[in-house]
N, C-alpha and C positions, 0 to 999 in steps of 0.2 A: 351568449347568443342574444339574450334580451337586450343587452346594451347596443348591439349593432342595429337591431330592429326598432329600437325605441324612438328613433327620429321620426319615422313615418307611420309605423304600425303600433297597435296596442295589443296587449296580450288577450284582452277580451274578444278580439276578433279571431284569434287563433284557437281559442278555447273550444268552440264547437268542432273544429277540425281535429284537434287532439283527442277529444272525447270520442268522436266517431271512429277514429283509427284504432284507439285502444279497445273500444267495444267490438269492432269488427274482428280484431285479432283474437280477442278472448272467445268470441262466439265460434270463430273458425277452428280454434284449438279444441273447444269443448265438443262441437258437433262432428268435426271431420277427423279428429285425433291426428291432425297433420303435423309433421315435423317441419321446421324451417327449411326453405328451399336452399338457402345458402348456409352451409356450416363452415365456420372458420376454425381451422385446427389451432390448438394452442402452440405457442412458440416455446420450445424447450432449448435452453442453452446447454450444450454439451460441455462447453468449456468457457471460462471467463475471457479467453482471448478472442472470442467471437464478438464481444461487445464493441470494441473499437471499429471493427468492420461495419457493424450495424450503424454506428454513429456516423461513420464516413458515408455510408450509403444514404442515410437520411439527409446529411448536408448536401450531397451531390444532387439528390432529388429536389431539395429546396432551391438550390442554385438553378437547376433546370426549370423549375416552376417560375422563378423570378424572370429568367430569360424569356420564357414563353409568354408571360404576361406583358413584358416589355415589347416583344415582337407583335403581339395582338394590338397593343396601343399604337405602335408605329404604323401598322397596316390600317388601323382605323383612321388615324390622322391623315395618312396619305390618300386614302380612298374618299375622304370627305370632300376633297376638292374636285372630284369628278362631277361632271354634269349628269343629268338624268340619263339613264342607259337607254338608248334607242331600241335595243333588241327586246326590252321588256315593255316599252311604251311606243309601239310603232307609229301611233298618230302624231307624236311629238317630234319625230325624226325628219319631218319635211315630207312625209308620205302624202300622197293625194287623198288617201282614205283615212279620215280621222278615227282615232280609237275611242273607246268608251271613257277613257280618263282625260280626254282633252277638255279644256275649259270652254 
């Protein structure tokens, strides 16, 4: 994760956020004796024949994720050519009453 963030961000900027989240979690556990809200059950394989199904499911989800990212990029490129939307900026749509965002 540090390699991805190394381009623009430094670890020293995230250190206070990391420390604050850890201290908050520890204090809430000590004072409230609270269990985690989300408990994830362990995955027990009953049979080794389940493993290929899990691998295929992971590959299918990966392919769907690649398709979804491609679709998002396609929509982004297609909608960039739109002019500004008159329904959000009524003063720019040729309306007689200029809006607050008009130059």
